[in-house]
C-alpha positions in Angstrom: 27.9 108.0 3.4 28.5 108.9 7.2 29.3 105.7 7.4 32.1 105.7 5.0 33.0 109.2 6.0 33.6 109.2 9.7 36.5 107.2 9.9 38.0 109.3 6.8 37.8 112.4 9.2 38.8 110.7 12.1 41.9 109.6 10.4 42.7 113.1 8.7 42.1 114.7 12.2 44.4 112.1 13.7 47.0 112.7 11.3 46.9 116.7 12.1 44.2 118.2 10.5 42.1 121.0 11.7 38.5 119.3 11.8 36.6 121.4 9.4 39.7 121.0 7.0 39.6 117.4 7.7 35.8 117.0 6.7 36.5 118.7 3.6 39.4 116.4 2.6 37.8 113.1 3.5 34.9 114.2 1.1 37.4 114.6 -1.8 38.7 111.9 -1.2 35.7 109.7 -1.3 34.0 111.6 -3.9 37.4 110.8 -6.2 37.3 107.2 -5.3 33.6 107.0 -6.0 33.9 108.3 -9.3 36.6 106.6 -9.9 35.0 103.2 -9.2 31.9 104.2 -11.5 34.5 105.1 -14.3 35.8 101.4 -13.7 32.2 100.2 -14.0 31.7 102.0 -17.3 34.8 101.4 -19.2 36.2 98.5 -17.8 39.4 100.7 -18.1 41.6 99.3 -15.1 44.7 100.4 -16.4 43.5 104.1 -16.8 41.6 104.1 -13.3 44.7 102.8 -11.5 47.0 105.8 -13.3 44.3 107.9 -12.3 44.1 107.0 -8.7 48.0 106.9 -8.4 48.0 110.5 -10.0 45.4 111.6 -6.9 47.3 110.1 -4.5 50.5 112.0 -5.8 48.4 115.5 -5.7 46.6 114.6 -2.3 49.4 113.2 -0.3 52.7 114.3 -2.0 55.9 112.3 -2.5 56.7 110.2 0.4 
């Protein structure tokens, strides 16, 4: 898991997050993506998974 987690932590820190917060946010993002990939494999519902990912990104990053 660290192969995926550490680059995400580094990106969060580079964006200005506190290292402890960055680790938590990176883990949340990774877990969400993994869950949605499992959902896609289990259901084949690409449109539903894409919509859920869009909602997550909106909640996580807000509007730009």
